[in-house]
N, C-alpha and C positions, 0 to 999 in steps of 0.2 A: 756709058751714060756719063755726062759731065754735069758738074754742079752749076746751077744758075748763077750768072754773074750779078744778078739783081739781089741775091740773098743778103739779108742784114747780117751783121756780125753776131755770133752766138757767144755771149759772155755770161757766165754764171757766178754769182756771188752768194755766200752763205746767208741764210735767213733763219734765225731762231736756233734754239738748241735741239739736238736730236732727242726724240722721246725715248723713255726707257722701255726696254722689252718687257712686255707683260707676261705673266705666267699663270698657269692653272686654268686655261680655257676648257670649258666642258661643252660637249655638243649635245643638244636636245634632239628630240625626234621630230622630224618634219614630214608630213604626209607627202605622198607622190603628188607632183605638181602637173596637172594637165593644163590645157588652155592654149592660149596664143599670146605671145608678146615678142617684141624686138626692141632691144635696148636703145637702138638708134632712131626709133620712131615713136610718135605719140601713139597711145593705145588706139586699137580699132574703133572702139566705142566713141572716143573723142573725135576721130576723123569723120565718123558717120553722123556726128552731131550737127554738122553744117546743115543749115536749113536754107530755104529760099531767101535770097538777098545777101548771101555770104559768098566770098570768093576764097578758094584755097590758095595759099601762098607759102613761100618760105620766109622765115625771119632769119637774117644773117647778122650775128652779133659781132660788131667791130670792137673788139676788146680794148684796144688802146685809144680808140677815138671816142668811145662812149656813145655810139649810135647803133641803130639797127636798120639795115637795108631790107626792104620788103621787095622780093622778086617773084615772078611767076614760078609756080611749082612744077611746071612741065612746059613742053614746047620750046619757046625761045628764051625762057628764063630771064626775060627783060626786067629791069628794075622799075618799080611803079611808085616808089616813095621811100622816105627815110624818116625815122623817129629819133629824136634826141632822148636818150635813155638816162641822162643825168641833168634834168632841168633844175634840179636843186643843188647843183655842184657848189656854188658859193657858200650856201648854208652848210653843206657837209664839210667842206674844207675848213670853214671857220670853227666848226665843232671839233674837228680833228686837231687843228693847230693850237687849240686851247687846252688840249688834253695830252700831256707828255707821253702817257702810255699808248694812246691811240696813234699818236704821231710816230712813235717808234715803230709800230707795226705797219703803219701806212708806208713809211720809207722802206721797211723790210720787204713788203710786198713788191714795191717798185724795184728794189735791187735784186730780189730773188726770183719768184715766179714771173714777175713782170718783165724781166730781161731789160731793166732800165726804164720801164714805162709803168704808169698807173694802170691797173686793170679795172675798167669801168663797167664792162658788161660781159657776163660769162654765159649763162644759160637763160632760155626764154620759152615761155609757152603762152598761147592765147586762151582767153576764156571761150567757153562754148558758143557764146553769142557774138564773138568777134569784136566786141567793143573795147577790150583791154588786153594788154600783154603784160605778163608777170615775168620779171627778170631778176637774177641774182647779180649783185655788183660787188666783186671781191674787195676792192680797195675801200669801199664804203661799208663793208661788213653788214650788208643788208639785202632785203628782197623788196622790190616795189612792184606795184601795179600801176600801169600808165594807160590812161585813156587814149586810144588810137586816133580819136577824132580831135581832141583838144591839145593832146600832148602833156596834159597835166597829171600829176600823181594822185591816184585814188587812195592808196594806203601804203604804208612803209612798215616793214618788220625788221628791226635790228636783230641779227643772229647773236647767239651767245658767242663769246670769243671775238676774234678780230678779222675773220675772213670768211665770206660765203663762197660756194663753189657749184658743183654740178646739182641739177635738180631732176625731178621726174614728176609727171602729172598722173593722177589716178585715172584708171580706165573710164570712170563716169565723169571726169573733168572737174570734180568739185574740190579736190585738194591737190596741193603741190608740196613735194618733199624737197628739202634743200640741205646739203651738207655744210656744216660749219667746221671749217678745217682746223682751227686752233683749239676748239673745245671738244673735239671728238663726239660730236652730236649730229643727229639728223632731226631737224624740225620738220613737222608736217602742218601746213597752214591751209586755212580755208581760202579758196581761190577768190571768193567774192569779197571777204572782209579783211583778210590778212590775219585773222585771229589764229592763234596756235591751237590745233586740235590735240597735239601730243608730240612726244619726242622719244628717242631712245639713244643709248650710248653705242659707240662703235669702236673700231680699232683706231690706230693713230692716222691722222689726216684722212678722214672720210672723203671719198671722191665720187665715183659713179653710183647712181641710184636706179633701180629697176623694179617696177611692179610686175608680179607674176600671178598666175592662177586667177585671172580675171580681176585682179585687184586685192586678192586675199592676203598676199605676202608682199613685203617690201624688202628688197635686197640692197645691201650697201657694201661697196668694196673699198676697204681702206688701203691707201698706197704707202703709208709711212712717210718718213722724212725724205724729201726729194730735192731739197735745196741746199745741201752741203756738198763739199767736194770729197767726202769720204765714200767714194764710189767703188773702191776696189773690192773684190769678192770677200777678202778676209775681214773687211770692215762692215760687212752686212749686218752685224749685230746692232750697229748704230742707227739702223733704219726704223727700228721700233716695231710695233705690234700691227702686223699687216694681216688682215683676215676678212672674210665675208661674214657680215652679220645679217641674219634673216629675221625680220620681225613681223608680228601680226599687224596688218595695216589698219585694223580697227582699235585694238587694245594697245598696240605698240609694245607688247611683250616680246622679248627676244626669244624665238623659237629654236634657233640653231646657229652655231658658229662653225664656219668651215675654215680650217687652216690649210691652205694650198701647199704649204711647205711639206706637210706630211705626204700629200698626194703626189707632189713632184718628185720627192725622194723615192717614193714607192715605184714610180714609173722609171726611175733611173736618171732623173735630170736634176741632180743636186746643184748643177751649175747655173740653173735659171733662177731668177729673182721670183719671189712669191708676192710681189707688189702688182696687183691687178690694175690694168688701165681700162680702156673701153671694152665692152663685152657685147656679144650678140647671141640671142637665143634662136633656136630653130622654131618654126611656127607651132610645133606641138610641145615646145619647151623641154624636150627630152635631152637635148644637147645644148651646152653653152660653150661658146668660143670666146677666148679672152687674150689680150696682149699683156705682156709683163714688161717691167723696166729693163732697159739695156738690150733687149732681144729683138732681132730683125726676123719676126715671125709670130706665130700664135699657137695656142694650145686648145685642144678639144677636150671637154669635160662631160662625162656621162652623169647627168643630174640624178637619175634614179638609182644608179649603181654606185654613186659617189666615188667615181674614179676617173683619172685622166686616161684617155684612150689613144690619143695621137698628139704629136707635136710637129709643127711644120716650120722649117727654116726657109725664109725667103731670100732672094738674092741680095748681096751686099753691093752697094754702090762703091766702086774702088776709090772714089774721092772722099768717102766718109771715114773719118778718123776712128781708130779703135780706142782712142782715149775717151773713157766714159765721162770724164768731167766736162767734155764738150757737148754732151747730149742735153738738150733743153729739158730741165726738170726731170732728169733721168729717162726721158722718153727716147726710145730708138724708133719704135713704130707707135703711133697714137691715132686711132680712128678706125673703126670697122663697122660695116653694115651688112645686112643679109637681103638677098632678093626675096620678094614676096612668096615665091614658091619654095624658098629654102634651099635651092640647089647651087647658089653662088654666094661667095663672100667677097666683099670689096674691102681692100686693105689700104690704108694710108701709111705709106713708108716715110714717116716724118723726117728723120735724119738722113734717109737715103734718097730723098727727093723724087719719089715716084708713087704712083697709085697702080694697083693691079687687081684684077678680078680672078678669084680662085675657085675652081670647080670643087665643091664641097665633098663630093664622093671620092675623087681621086686626090684631092689637094694639090692638083697641078695648077700652077699660076699661068695667067695669060700674058699679053704684052705689058711691058713696064712703061706706063705712061708718065712722061716727065712732068713733075709738079714740084713747085717750090715750097718746101716745108708744109706739106699737107697736114692739117691738124684735126680734122673731123671728117667723118663719112656718114651719109645718111641715104635715103631712098626718095626718088622723085614721086610726085603725086600720082603718076600713072604706073609707077613700079618698074618702068623700063630702064632707068638710069641710076647709077650711083652718083651722088653729088657730094663733092668734097670742097672744103675751104682751103685755099692756098694762102696761108698766112704770110709767106715770104714775098708774094707779089700782089697781095691785096685783090684777089679774085676768087670766084666760085667756079668750079669746073665740073661738068657732067661727063660721066663715063658710061658707055653702053654696056649693060650687063651681058648682052648676048654676044657681042664681039670683043669686048674689053678695050675698045677703042675710044678715044676722046671725041665727044660730040661738039662741045662749045665751052667757052669761058666768058664770064661776065665780071667787069670790074665792080669792086665794092669798096668799103671804107678800110680804114687803117687796122690791119692785123685781124682779119676775120677768124673766128674759132667755131663756136657752136652754130649749127644750122638746123632749124627745126620747122617742121610743117605747122601751119596755123591757118587762121582765117581772119579776114577783115570784110567790111561791108563791100558789096560789089562795086560801088562807085567810088571807093576810097582812093585818094591820091596822096594823102599825107595829112598831118595835123593842121588845124586852123592856125594861121599866123597870129601872133599877138595874144 
């Protein structure tokens, strides 16, 4: 496999000080978690909420451009419209440039996680009625709801701290959870009004959020400091408090803290980072699969027995450097999804420039499909394909779960990252101009 000539340079610069290592974590008691969820997909109830007059689509967040492309969620994946996710850009920039502290973090985001670019749109979910889309905007440290018909902002919620990140929508579609990277907080907002329903504290640099047990619990994975060049194994202590925080989704009381360092060590993998990246649950939520910083592979975790059961190392692209400081935000592989039946995993090999479908029973990978800096993986509306964002070549690519082969690629905007299923009115073609 050869690296794509179209790849943008990968340069990383320090952003902020490394957080101190926290001590004294105690684990609570978490009941067994039945149900069904997939971290890469909107909850089943939200998908079934589509009523007559709505069309299921994908929202593709073009992070550096500040737009969201809306494409068909199955079939030809054709683009049907685009929404400007930063209609208030001038106002936000004026606000930032008048505040020295906000400006320092704004520039820090550009030079750190933004790889020299501003991060205008990260995660997105649509309201159940398809009339609005809620998005996190890292560089603006906020969450906004945008009317898909007019393109105007319905509400805006500034997060605590200076950067917003990954989100998750509750199974009933009424609330959205968002990670605030610099304040180690998850805010839970009312989807209709943007009012805060509650919040809870996390480890350092909260990242992925997942609702489980039909919406009873909310899991947050903290990845720690990923924007410094202190990436050597002996410097791991500088990465901060990386843990899973599990909270009650109604009371926001923390029910359990899981330290994967202990579980990885017990499995004999002290060499692996405990900074969890994207995750995927089996349909019955008995197993969780997750990626970690610097590793070309993934880990299988038994939820009920609270132990790691398998680790899978995936092929290395010979053109990928072993120098950890060249990995974007400490990511080696970033993006995974699971087929609806739970028998296949789709893995985005971000720094290795490929996507592969893995048999979950045997952990045998399929063909390595060349892809340029794939950054996210999800599932098509009909469940047949894994859909990944290729941030290196500004396109979205569909991979067949059955064969592991590429189906098609669709051009989108600048640096696509998150791809989420959602709904818009059936006759929607884009916001009204003016």
